[in-house]
N, C-alpha and C positions, 0 to 999 in steps of 0.2 A: 854645451853642444857634444853630441858624442861623436867621436873619431872612427868611422867603421872601415878604416883603411887595411887593420890587422885582419880585421875579419873576410874582407874582400881579399885581400891577397891569399889567405889561406885557403880560402874556399876556390880561387882559381888554380891555385896549385893543385889541388886534390883534383878539381876537375880535369886538368891537362896530364896529369898522373895515371886516373882510370882511364881518361882514353886511351893512352898509351899501352895500359892493361888489358882493356878490352879488344883492342888489335895485334896483339903481341903474335910473332910468329912461332910455330909452333916447332919450326927447325934452328930457334935462337937455345943457346945451350942451357940447361935445367938453370945453372947459378944464375945466369941471367935473367932467365923468367923469375927467378925466385926473387931475386933482386927488384925485379920491377914490383912484385907482389908485395913484399916488407914496405916497399917505399911507398905504396897506396896507403896501406895500414896506419903507417907513420905520419903520413898526412893527413888521414881521416882524424887521429889521433888531436893531430897540432887544429885541425880545422873544429871539431868537435869543440876541444877544449876552448877557443878562441869565440866560438859561438856562443857558450852557455854565460861567459863572463861579460859579452858585451852585450846579451839579453838582460843579465843582471839590471846593468846600467840603463838600459832602456825602461825598465818596469820600475825603477828607481827615479830616473829624470825624465822621462816623458810620460809615466802612467801617474808617477807622485804615490809607487807604494811603498811606505814606511818599513814595513818589516819583510825585507826579503833574504831568504836563508842563503848563505855562501855554499850552496851544492845544487848540484843541476838536476837532480831528480826533481826535487821540491821548485825550483825555478821554471821546469818545464810545465811543470802541475799549473803554476800561476799564468805561466804561459798562454797554456791552453784555457785555462777558465777566464784568461780576458780576452779568447776568440783571435789569439796571434798566430796560430799553428793551422798550416793547411791542410794536415794530414791530423786523424784522431791521434789521441796522447798515447794509445798501444803502439802505433807506429814507432814513437819518439821514446817508446819505453825500450823497445828495441835496440836502438843507439845507444841508449844509457848501458844496455846490459852488453852489448859488443863491445864498448870504450871500457867497462870496468875488466873486460873478460881480455883485453888485450894491455892492460896494465904493468902484470907480472907475467903473464902466461903467454908463451909465444909457439904455443902447440899448433899443429898442422889444424885442427878441429877446430881451434877458437880463430887463427886466420882464417879457414874459409868462412866461418859465420861473419866475421867483420868483413870480407869481401864481398858477400853474397847481399849485405844491404848498404853499400857502399853507392850505388848506382840512386836508389831511393833516398838517401839521406844527404847527396848533392841536391836532387829535384826539391827537397823539403828545405834543405839548408837557404838554396836561392828563394822559394817564396818567403821564409822568414826574414831574408836580408831585404826584400822587396817591401813586404810589410813595415819592417822599422824605417828602411829609408825614403819609404815612396818613390825610390829609383828603379827603373827597370833595368834586369841584370843584361849585361852584354856580353 
């Protein structure tokens, strides 16, 4: 049996911090605003990494696929070919690129790109969570 607890927790934490980010007061000091933005990106990284690893287990244990690679891109391609993704693979490919972009490069451009896709990622990750667990997201 797959334990989805870490994925659920990471997704909820991302969802909450992204809400904080979207509701930031422009009057807050720049350093505070930057800290919230960095926290959203970090939580995106954690959620993304947790998501693809649990998806790998799902493909192996629930769908019985034997040769599941240990890398996000092919895992998400397998998920797409098994109709597990609510958005086209091209959308998920943007999440992959954003995650790779934040790995070692914390430039403002990469940060803005990552922040720009987080809202869609949350929606798609919730859809994937619901597909894998059969539960409604709360």
